[in-house]
N, C-alpha and C positions, 0 to 999 in steps of 0.2 A: 740445957747445956749442950745436948746433942745437936739441936737446931743451930745454936751459935757456931759450933764447930763446922757443921755442914756449910753454913753461910760463909765462913772464913775460907774454906776450901774453894768454894765457887768464886769468891773474889780473887783468890790467887790464880785460879785457872783462867780467869779472864784477863789477868795482868799480862800474860805472855812475856814480852820483853820488859820486865819491870824496871831493869836497869840496862842501859846499853851505852857504849861509847866507841868512838873510832877517831884516831888522830893520825892522818897521813904524814909520812916522812916528807922531807924536801925532795924535789925532783933531782935525779942524778943523771948526768950525761954519760953515755956509753961510747966507747971507741969502736965504731962499727963501719968505718970507711973501707970496708972490704967488699968484694963482689958478693952477690947473694950465694948462699950455699947451694950446690946442685941438689936436685931431688934424690931421695934414696933410690937404690937400685930397684928397678921394677915400677917406680912411680913417676919416672920422667915423661915429659910430653914431647913427642917428636915434631918440632916446628921447622918450617922453612921460611926464609925471608928473601925477597927479591927487591933490590934497590930500585927506586923510581926517581929520586932526586938525592943528591949528596948532602945538601945543606951547607950553609956558609957561616953559621953561628958558632957559639962556644961548643966545645967537646963535652960529651956526657961522661962523667967519672963515677966511680963507685962511691956511694954515699950521697949522690945527688937526688933531689926531688924533681921529677920530670913531669911536665904537663903534656899529655898526648891528646891529639884530636884524631878520631878514627871514624871511618865509614864502613860499617859492617854490611856484607852482602850475604844473603841466604840463598842457597841453591835448592830449588824444589826438586821433587821426585822426577819431573820431566826434564831436569837439567837446566831449566831456565834460571837466570840469576835475578835476584830482587834486592837492590840496595835499600837499606834502612835509613832512618834519619841519622845524620851525623851527631856524634856525642864526644864528650871530653872525659878524661880521667887523669888522676895524679898517681904516679908510680914512683916508689922509692927504690933506689938501686943499691942500698947498703945491705949488710948482713944482720939479720935479726937475732936476738938471743934465742937459744933452743930451736934452731931451724928444723923444719919438717914436723913441728909439734902443734902449731896453732895456739899455743898456750898464751901468746901475747897478741893474738890477732892474726889475720891473713894479710900477706903483703904482695900476693900475686904469683903467677906461674914463674918459677925461677928462670926457665929458658928464655922467656921474653925479657925479663929484667936484665939478664946477662947480655941479651942481643942488643940492648940499647947502648951498652958501654962502647965508647969509641966513636959513636955516630955524632953528628953535629946538629945543633938546633936548626930546624928548617928541613932536615932530611925527611924523605918520605919512602916508605917501603910497604910491599905487600906481605901480609902475615898469614900463613896457612898452616894447618896441621896435616902432617904427611902420614897419618895413620888413623885407623878407626878407634872409636871409643876413648878419645882424648879431647880435652878442651883447654883453651887459654882464657884465664880470668884474671882480672886485676881489681883492686879497690877503686871505687869512684873517687875517694879522697884519702889516698895514702895508706890507710889502715882499714881493713874490712873486719867485721865481727868474727870471732873465732867459731869454728865449726863445732857442732855438738859431738863429743867423743863417743866412740862405740861403747866405752865403759866410763863410768863416772858421770860428772856433770860439769858444764862450763857455761856460766851465766854472766851477763855483763849489763852495765848501764851505758847507753850511748844513743846516738842519733840513728835509729834503726833504718830509716829510709836511706840514709847516706852511707850506711855501713854494709849494705848488700853488695857483693862483688858484681862486676859487669862482665859480660861474655864478649870476647873479641873474635874468637875463631874456634872451630871445632871440626872433628872428623865426623864420619857417619855413625849415627847411633840407631838402635832399633826403633826409636821413637822420632827420629829426625834426620834430615839431610845435612851435608857439610855446610860450613859457613867460613868466610874469610874476611879480613879487614884491610883497607888501605889506611896506614898509620902515618901520622905526621908528628914530629917532635916540635912542639910549639915553644917550650922553654925548659931550661935546666938550671937549677939553683943548688949550690952547696947547702947541705942540710945537717941539722943536729938531731940526734935521737936520744930520748930521755925515758927513764922508767921511774916508777914510784911505788912504794909499798905502804900498807897500813895493816894494823891488827885490830879487828873488830871483836868486841866482847859483849856478850848478852847474858843476862841472868833473869830468869822468871819461870815460875812453875807452869808446866803445860800438862793438861789432864790426860794426855796420851790416849785419847779416845780412838776407836776404830783401828787399833793396831799401830798408831804412830808411836815413835820412839824418841821424842825430843828430850835431851838432857836438860836439867835445870840450869846448869852452867855451860855456856856455849862460846866458842871462839873460832876464828878463821882468818886467813890471810887474804887481803885484797891487793890487786895490782893494776897499774895503769901503764900505758905507753903513749908517747907523743912524738911527733915529728915537727920541727920548726925550721923555717928557711926564710931568707930575704931574697925575693925574686924580682926580676925586672918588672917595670910598669907594664900593664896595669895591675898586676897581682900584689906587689908590695910584700909586706910581711904575711907569711902563711903559717898556720898552725893547725895540725890535725891531732885529735886525741881520742883514745879509746879507754873506757874504764869508769868505775872500777870493774875488774873481772874477778869472779869467785869460782875457783876450780876445786873439785874433790876427786879423789882417785876412784871412788865408787859412788853410786847413787845415794847411798846412805852410809855415813861414817860416824863413829862415836863423837859426840860433842859438836856436830856440825851446826852452822848458823841456821836460824829459822827466820823467814821473811826478811832476809838481810837487806834487800833493796829499800824496804820501808824504813828499816833502822837507819840506813845511810841517809836517806832523804830527810829523816827527822833530825839526825845529828848535824847534817850539813845542808840546810835548806838552800834552795837556789837564790833566794833573796839576800842571804848573807854570804854565800860562796858562789857567785856567778861564774867564776872561772872553772868550777867543777863541772859545769853543764855547757861549756862552750866547746863543742866537739869539732866544729868545722869553722875556722876563721880565716878569711882572706881579705887582706887590706882593710882591716878594722871592721869588716862586716861578718857577723856570726850567723850561720845558718840557723833558722828557728828550730827549736827542739820541741819534742812532744811535752805536754804538761807533766 
């Protein structure tokens, strides 16, 4: 009898998420055609811009998705300048929910996003940082992955290679010299911003070995963001997505999800829900994702 009971416990301990489910809500559009919120006091980046060409195309407005081309130049310790390879990035000029928190992803240095407003497509300008220990970064594709908070945890599913922010300009740091970029506005498209929520629930006995403290019944909220725009050729319809994102106030909270990414991929496999894994789509072409 004792052996049977022990076997039952071991089976349950191996079940982990014996039951799990998640059903995302429909995407909801947000009214965010406002300029980006300025950085909190003490967190702003002192930038300077010098116009090189005025541009003759459409004007950039708040809420636009802007495609930039930039040539970054690094200044060495001997003051010689070394241009890097030219790159492109997509930057959104709207106001995200909960600014200055990164809870919905990173959208780029606010000072640069605001500096794009009112300029025309085709405009070129030099972008520099006018102080030490600051840098200008933007997403490569509209939304970059959220930063890890100093407290709590912030995990997400996404195209990690595409969700790393890129560096356009910076002041002098202890570990490096200044850099600056020649920036060109290649295109600007009115965009829509969407959010989505889901509640994930798990149930399964966990042995709580080695000091772990997983509850048998667990739940948590997941969230997504996406930006969609219809852009001039050759870009066409553009969509960038991040998520799901799982955030908790502390590293360990009662009833927190366990192995939630595995639960999500099990409940909504890519073969059945391909749109859940299309993080970067431009003109019908989706950037390949990791397995």
